[in-house]
N, C-alpha and C positions, 0 to 999 in steps of 0.2 A: 714374367713378374719383374724383370729388371731391364731398364733402359740403359744404354751406354752413351756417355757424352765424351767425345774426343776433341780437344782443342788443337787447332793446326794453324801453321803459317809456313808455307813452303816445306812440306813434310813428305815429299814424294819418296825419299829414301826410307824413312822409318814407318810410314803409315801402313804399308802392306803387312808387316809383321805384327803391328798393333791390332789391325783388323782381324788377322788370323787368330789372335789370342782370345778374341771375344766373339767369335762366330757362333757360339752357343746362344747368344741373345738374338731375338727376332726384331729388336728395335735399337739400331746403332745410329747415332747422330754425329755428324762432323760439324763442329762449330769453328768456322774458318775466318781468319783475319785477312781476307783477300789475297790468297796465295797467287803467285805468278808462275809457278812451275806446274807439274802434273798432278798436284794433290787432289784437285777436284775431280779429275778424270778417274783417278784411282778410287776415290770415295764412291762415285756414282756407279762405277763398274762393279763394286761390291754391294750395290743396292742400298748404300747409306745416304739418307737425305742430308743436304748441306744447308746450313744457316750461316749467313755471312754478316759480319759487323766489323767496322774499323776499330782496332785496338786502341784504347786510351790508357788504362791502367788495369792491374790485375783484378782488384776487387770489383770495380765497376763492370768490367767485361764478364766476369764470372756471374755476378748477380744478375746481369741482363740475360745471360744465357739460361740460367735456371728459371727465369720468369717468362722467357719467350720461345724457347725451343719446345716444339710440340711432342713431349714425351708420351709414349703409349702406356707405360707402366708407372705405378706409384713410387717405385724405388729407382734411384739413378746411381750408377757407378761412373765416377768421373776419372778419366785418365788422360795423360798426354801421349803424343804419338811415339815418343821414345820409351814408353813403358809397355810391359807385357804382363798379362794376367796368367799366372801359372795354373795348370790344371787343378792342383789342390785348392788354390785360392778360389777358383771358379766354383768348385763344389761347396766350399765353406760359405761363400756368398749366397748361393742358392738356398742352403739350409738356414742361413740367418734370416732371410726375408720370409721364409715359410713360417717361422715362429719368432717374430721380433719382440714379442711382449710389448713393453712400453717404450722401447728404443726408437729413436727417430734418426739415428746415425750410428755408424760403426767405424772404428779405427782399423786401418790395415797397415801391416808392416811392409815397408819398402826396402828392397836391396839395391844399393847402387853398385854399378860395375865399372871398372876400368878395363876396357877390352873384355876379356872373359873372366877377369878376376873380381870376385865379390869383395868390396871394401867393407869387410865385416866389422871392423873396429873404428875406422877413422871417420866414417860418415857422421855428419853433425846430428841428424835426427832420423829416426826410422819409422815412427808411427804417424799416419796421416788420416784425417777424416775424409774418406773417399766414397763411401756408400751411405746414402741418406735419402730422406724424403725431401724433394726439392723445395716444397713450400715451407719446410721447417729449417732451412739452412740459409745463411747469408755470410758474406765475406767482408772483412775490413782490412785496411792497409793498401797502399799503392802497389806494393810488390811483396813477394813471400807472404801472401795474405793469411790472416788468421781466420779459421773456420769457426763460425758462431752457430751452433745448433740450438734450436728451441725445444729442448727436451733431453731425456736421458740418452747416454751414449754407451754402446757396447764395443766389443773387440772381437776380431775375426782371426782365426789361424790362417796360415798360408802366406805367400809372399807375392808382392807386386814388384817385378823386376824392372829396374831403371837403368838406361844406358846413356848417361849424360854426355859422353864423349864420342858418341856414335858418328857424329859429323866432323870430327877432328878438332884439334886444339883451337884453330882460328875461330871456328863457330862458337866454341865455348867461351872464348875471351870476348868476342863481339857481344854475345848474349849477356855476359856478366858486366860488361861495360854499361849496357843499357840498364840492367838491374841495379847497379850501383848508383846510377843517376836517380832512379826512383827511390831507392833507400835513403839517399841524402835528402831528397824532397820530403820524404815521410818524417825523417828526424826533425827537420826544420819546421814542418807543419805541426808536429807534436809540441815542440817548444813554443811556437806561436800561440797554440791553443791552451798552453799551460796544463797539458794532460798530467794527471796525478800519477806518481809512481809509488808503489808500495813494496818495500823490501819483504814484508811478511808474505804478501801474495805471491811474490816471485818464488818463494820456497815452499809455502804451505797451502796455497790455494788448492782446493779439491778439484777444481775445473782445469783441465790440462791447457785449454786455450787461454784462459786468464793467466795461468802460471807462465805460459810462453810469452804473453804480451809483456808482463812485468819483468821477466828474465831478459827480454830484449832491451827494455829500457835500462835495466841494470848494466847490461853489457855495453850500452852506448856510453856509460859513465866511467868505464875502466880506462886508466891511462895506458898508453902503448898497446891499444886494443889489437892491432894486427899481430904483433908478436905474441900477445897473450892467447890469441886464437890458435896460432900455430902450436904453442905449447899444450893447449887444451886438447887439440885433436891428435897430435902426434905422441904426446906423453900421457896426458890425462885419460884419453880414450884408448890409449895403446895402439895408435895408428902404425907404429913401427912394426907391429905384428903382421901388417898387410904388405910388408916388403917395400920395394921402391915405389910401388903405386901408392902406398900410404903416405910416403914422404912427399911425393909430387902433389897428391891431393891436398894435403895439409898446407903446402906451400902456396898452391893456387888459392885456397880459401883465405890465407893470410893476405895475399895480394888483393883479392877482392875486397877484403875488409879495409885495406889501406886506400883503395880507390874511393870507398865510401867516406872515409875520414877526410881525404883531400877535397872531395866534392862538397861535403857538408861545410867545411871551413870556407870554401869559395862562395857557396850560397849564402851563408851567414854574413860574410863580409859584404856581399852585394846588397843584401837586405838592410844592412846597418849603415850603408853609405847614403848620406842625405843629398838633396839637391844643393848644388853650389852655384850661386849666382854672383857673377863679378862684372864690374864695369870695364870696358875697354878704354884705354887711354885715348884722349881726344887727338885727332889729327891736327897738326899745325895748320892754322888758318881755316880749319873746317869745323863742322858741327860735331858735338860729342855723339859718339855712336855707342849705343847700349846693346848688349847681347848677353846670353847666358850659356854656361856650359853645364849641362845636367847629366847626372848619373842616377837615373831613377831606380827605385827599388825593383828588383827582379820580380816578375810575376810567375815564379815557378810553383 
């Protein structure tokens, strides 16, 4: 009754454990962004069909996958290769789809780990819409996409375990360098399109994804945002209770936010710089030469 969708790009290290955690499903799909390591061999050896597409941005990629991957079942569980479905969560998922009522999607609680330590307090968000009817789900935003279900949403007990540092610090930094570029592009895009921000919806919207969108827009307007994020995670969410791992995680999230701030300023400056056309002084005894120095607006 449940199909599995796993997104991959060079995931030969993490994919075996992910596949093992969902082997209770008879319809596991790997949606790959043209891996160059052993990812595809691992998927095919496990009997998982592979669909490939070049990655452009998160919402576009995920929306394409939901529309084009040939799922066997009406319900889809979407996970990444560095995530694991716990046995309790698997049982709760199967019970949920047996009697979903009017629900078209379900939120699942995720646990982030640093090594073997659960970052119980410091992680920024814990609930994600990961189980859904694919025809009733779509995504928005270039990165850290917002899930937009077309219908009522429920909640499932159990945990989806996430190991974001499984490939080491260099991989995490490289990935978040890429994420920060997309976040900066999204912020500039929102400003260009004059998307409306509502303080009331940021705090009181009954729809969690709408609330999340407006909270992000509110967060973008906070002065000294990187420092504020560190305080929010380490003190506000009591990340200090997670020990040294909590401090390191809060510091990394603050660094990530600072990268977004710097890249947003850079993009905004590029887009605001007009074409500058100037004349070159005439050569003595020669014809006047005209030329131009242009700094066109960036097409990010």
